[in-house]
C-alpha positions, 0 to 999 in steps of 0.5 A, a space after each residue: 272806612 273799609 269796604 266791608 264797613 262802608 257796605 254794611 252802613 250803606 246796606 243798613 241805609 238802603 233797607 231803611 229807605 226801602 222800608 220807609 218807602 214801603 210804608 208810604 206805599 201802603 198808605 197812599 196806594 193800598 188799592 193798587 197792591 192790596 194782596 200779598 201776591 201783588 207785593 211779592 210780584 212787584 218785589 220780584 220784578 224789581 230785584 230780579 238779579 241781572 249781570 253787570 260789569 264792575 271795574 275797580 283797582 284790583 280783583 280782590 277788592 271787586 270780589 269783596 265788594 260783590 260778595 259782601 252785598 250777596 252778589 256773585 262773580 261769574 267772570 274775570 277781566 284782567 284786561 280792564 281790571 273788571 269782573 262780571 257779576 250777577 246782582 240784584 238792582 239794589 245790590 248794584 246801588 250799594 256798590 255804585 257808591 263805593 269809591 273807585 269802583 265803576 258798575 254798569 249794565 252788562 249790555 247786549 252785543 250783536 254782529 253787523 251784516 245787512 242782507 235757485 239755480 241747477 247750474 251753479 259752480 262750486 267755486 266762483 270768482 267773487 271779485 273782492 281780490 280784483 277790485 282791491 288789487 290783492 290779486 296782484 299781491 297773491 301773484 307775488 306770493 303775498 297771501 298772508 302766510 305766517 300771520 294770524 288773524 283772529 275773528 271775534 263773531 259768531 264762530 265758524 263753519 269749517 267742515 264739509 265741502 262749503 266750509 273746509 276752505 276756512 280750515 285749510 289754506 291754499 296748499 291744503 295745510 291745516 291753519 287753525 291754531 285754536 277756537 275759543 267759545 266766549 259764551 262757555 268761556 272755554 277752548 273748543 274743538 267743534 269744527 261747526 260752531 256757527 249757528 248764525 253764519 255771520 262769523 263764517 261769511 266774515 272769515 270767508 272774506 278775509 281767509 277763504 282758500 278757494 280759487 276760481 277758475 280764473 285763478 282768483 282767491 275768494 279771500 283777501 288773505 287765503 293763507 292766514 292762520 285763522 283763530 275763531 272766537 265765538 261770542 255771538 249766538 244763532 241770532 247774532 246777539 251777544 253781551 258785553 261780558 261775552 265779547 270782554 271774555 273773548 277780548 281778554 282771551 285774545 289778549 292773554 294768548 296773543 304771543 302763544 298764537 302770534 295773533 297780529 290782526 283782530 277783526 270785529 264786525 260788530 257794533 253797539 250804540 254809543 252811550 259814553 265817551 270812547 275812554 269809558 266804554 269797557 270794550 274800547 278800553 280792552 281794544 285799546 290794550 290790544 292795540 298797545 300790545 301790537 294787534 291791529 284791530 279793524 272794526 265796522 263803522 255801523 249800519 245805521 245809515 247816513 245820519 251824522 255821529 252814527 258810528 257805533 262802538 267800537 268803531 268810535 274808538 280813535 285808535 283802531 281802523 274803522 271802515 265803512 262800505 261801498 258797493 260796486 252796483 253790480 258792475 264789478 269792474 266798472 268803478 265809475 258807479 261805485 257808491 257808498 251803501 245806504 246803511 253805512 254809518 257816518 261820523 264824526 265821533 262825539 269827541 270830534 274824530 273823523 270816522 270812518 278812516 276808509 271804506 271798503 266793498 261791503 255790498 252784496 259780498 259772495 262767500 261760502 256759508 253752509 246753510 244747513 248748519 247756520 240759521 241766519 237769513 241769506 240771499 243765495 247766489 245765483 251763480 255759486 253753489 253754497 254761496 251767500 251774498 251779504 251786505 254790511 260794514 261787516 263785510 267791508 271790515 273783514 276786506 280791511 282785515 285781510 289787507 292788514 294781514 298782507 301788509 304784515 306778511 310783506 313787513 312783519 315789523 309794522 306796528 298797528 299805527 304803521 298799518 293804520 297810516 299805510 291803509 289810510 294814506 294809500 286810500 283813494 278819495 272819490 272826486 268829481 271831475 272838478 277835483 271836489 269830494 263827491 263824498 265828505 270825509 265823515 262818510 268815506 274817511 280817506 277813501 276806497 282801500 287798495 291792498 296793493 298800494 298799502 303793502 307798497 306804501 312806506 308812510 309812517 307817522 301819519 296815524 294817531 298823532 297827538 294821542 297817548 294811548 297809555 295815558 288814555 288807558 291810565 286815565 291821565 288824559 283823554 282826547 278830542 279830535 279835529 272836528 268841530 261844529 260852527 255856530 251856523 250848525 256845520 261840521 268843520 275840520 281844523 286844517 292847520 289854522 283854518 276850519 274847513 266846512 262841509 260845503 263846497 270847500 270839501 276837497 278844495 284844492 286850495 285847502 287839499 292838494 291833489 292826492 293829499 291824504 287827511 291826516 298825512 303830513 300835518 294836514 290836520 292834527 288827529 288828537 288834542 288833549 280833551 279840555 283844550 278849549 283853545 283849539 277851536 275858536 267855535 268851542 270844542 263842546 259842539 253837540 249835546 254831551 248831556 247824553 253821555 252823563 255818568 249815570 247813563 244806563 248801558 243796557 239800553 241798547 244792544 250790540 249787533 252784527 253790522 250787516 244784519 240785513 242779510 242780502 235782502 235787497 228789498 230793504 235798502 238800495 245799496 248806493 246813492 250819489 256820493 255826497 247826496 246825503 238826502 238820498 238816504 233810503 228811509 226803509 232802514 228802520 229795523 233797529 227797533 227790531 234789533 233792540 227787542 231781540 237784544 233785550 231778550 239776551 240773557 247773561 251771563 249764564 244762558 244756555 249754550 248754543 248747541 253745536 254737537 249735531 252728531 259731529 265728532 270733535 277734533 282732537 287737536 287743532 293743527 297748524 303747518 309752518 310754511 315759509 313765505 316766498 320772498 316778494 320783490 320790492 313793490 312800487 
C-alpha cells in the first residue's frame, strides 16, 4: 500500500477511535467536562503542536509523510536522513505506524559546566598549559597552527578587550573562518553572539591566544582556526533539532573549512542504545568523515552508568574531570571531581576514555554580554572560573589539535589511541588503582606524551562504524556484571572485577594501558551471548524499549554549576565512591528549564546590542615551523 493510502486509512481509523473515546467520556464523565469551553481546553492541550525528529530512507518520503497528515517540515538533516517536523500528537501517532519511518520527540539539550580585586592582572597564568605539558610543545612551535577546531556551544564573545583573544591568534592574525547559528539555521557575522558565556569559556580553554608574563598561553592550542557553531541559548539550553542542525552544517562544510576537531561540551540523558540516538548517529558520520569528536562525560556524579549522550558513543573520546585541589603544581593531591560522571555504558563500554583538568578553570568571559552565573577570578581581570566536564573536554580538544598539527595524517582512531595510550593512571604506592577505570578511564591526559606517541590500532578495535551506521551490526563492550552485582571487564579470557584486582600487576603490567596491545577487545557484535559466561544482558535494558519518550529530559551544558564552590567539593579520595557529595541535586532544576524550551521556531536570541556586524570572516594562512622529532 502506498504511503498516502496508508495514511488515509490510518487517519480514518484514528478519527473513529477518537469519536468512540469521546462518546465514552460523555457517558461516563459528563460532569467533569460539561461545557464546550472545557472540552475545547482539553482538546487544545492534547493537540498542541510540537517538534519531532522523523527519520526514514529518503527526504521526499519523509516530506510526504509529514505533509499528508497536515504537519510541516521545519528543518532537514541529510546527515542522518531525517527532518524536524511540527506535528500534533495524533499526527505523530499516524506517522509512527508507517513502515521504515522512525519518529521521536525533539528533545531538549543543554551545555555542561559546573560553576572583587582592584589589583587584578589583565592576563594571568591559568596553569592549564603547564599542567598538561602543552607548554613544552608551544616552545617547539606546536600551537595548533593550521588545524580548524569547531566548537558547538552557546556561541562566542570575540569583541572587546576580553574577547579579542578568540578572534586572533598569537601573532595577531584573524583566525575565524566562519560562524554559524543553528538556532536560526544560517551563517552569522556577529562577533558577540554568546549570551550565556559557556561557549566563550570552553573556546578560551581550547584556543585563547593570551600569554601571561611567564610566557604561558591560556589556551591549549592558541593558534588553531576557531569555528563557532551556536546551538544554545542564554540559559545554556537547546534541543535535538538545533544540535542536529549544527552537526549537519559542520558535516557539509568540513572540507570547506578543513575541520579536524569538534568539541561537544554538552549532554543529554541516555534514553536508547547509542546507535538509535540521532545525535550519536550524526557524530558517527562525522567521525567516519575524519573529524575527531571530543565530548564531556557528564556532571551527574559518581553514580554507575551516568555517562550522558553523546559521551556514551563508543567511537568518540569522552572526558571526565579532575581537580588540582588549588595546588596547581602539587600533583599528589589531584583528585577526581565529585560531579564527573561514571561508566560503564549500557552496552558495556568503558567510559570515560580519559580524564583532564576540569575544576575551577579560569578563562576570559566578558560578563557584559553573557548572562551565565560566574565565579570571578580573584587575580585575573575578566577571568571567570568554571568547573565541569565541559572544561575537561575542551582541554582534550586542544590536545587533539596539537597532535594534528604535528602529524596531519592521523585518523580519528589514531588520535584517540594515542591520547589513551599516553594517559597516566592514578595508582597508590602498592601499584593498585586509586580510581576505577569507569571513573578515570585510561587516566590523566598529557599533551606532550600524546603528540610524541607512535601508538596505532589501540582504539575502537572490534567495532565497525560503517556497519553501525548502516544498521547491519551493533556492538557491545567488554564490561559485564557478575551474579554478585560487581562490574567486571573481560581481559583476555578472564573477568577482572572492581574489587582489589583493579590494577593488580598480575593482570595489568606497569604502564600497560587499557585497550592497548590486546589487553581487552573493545567491541563485540551485539547479541554474541558467548562472550561472557555471566551473560552480556546485565542491567535492566527494559528502560531502553523502542517506545521510550525522547522528550522527558534535557540536553544540558556539562558544567552548569558555574564555579559555585559551595555546591560541591571538587575532589575526593580516588576510588572512594562513597564520598560523593550529595549536594549535587540540581538536575530537577535543569529538567524544569529544559521543559520550557520551545522548538523549533522559538525567538532568536538577540545578538545585536548595537554592534556592527563583521563584513566577512577572515583567516590568514601561516606556515607552521617544522618541529623536531619528539621523544
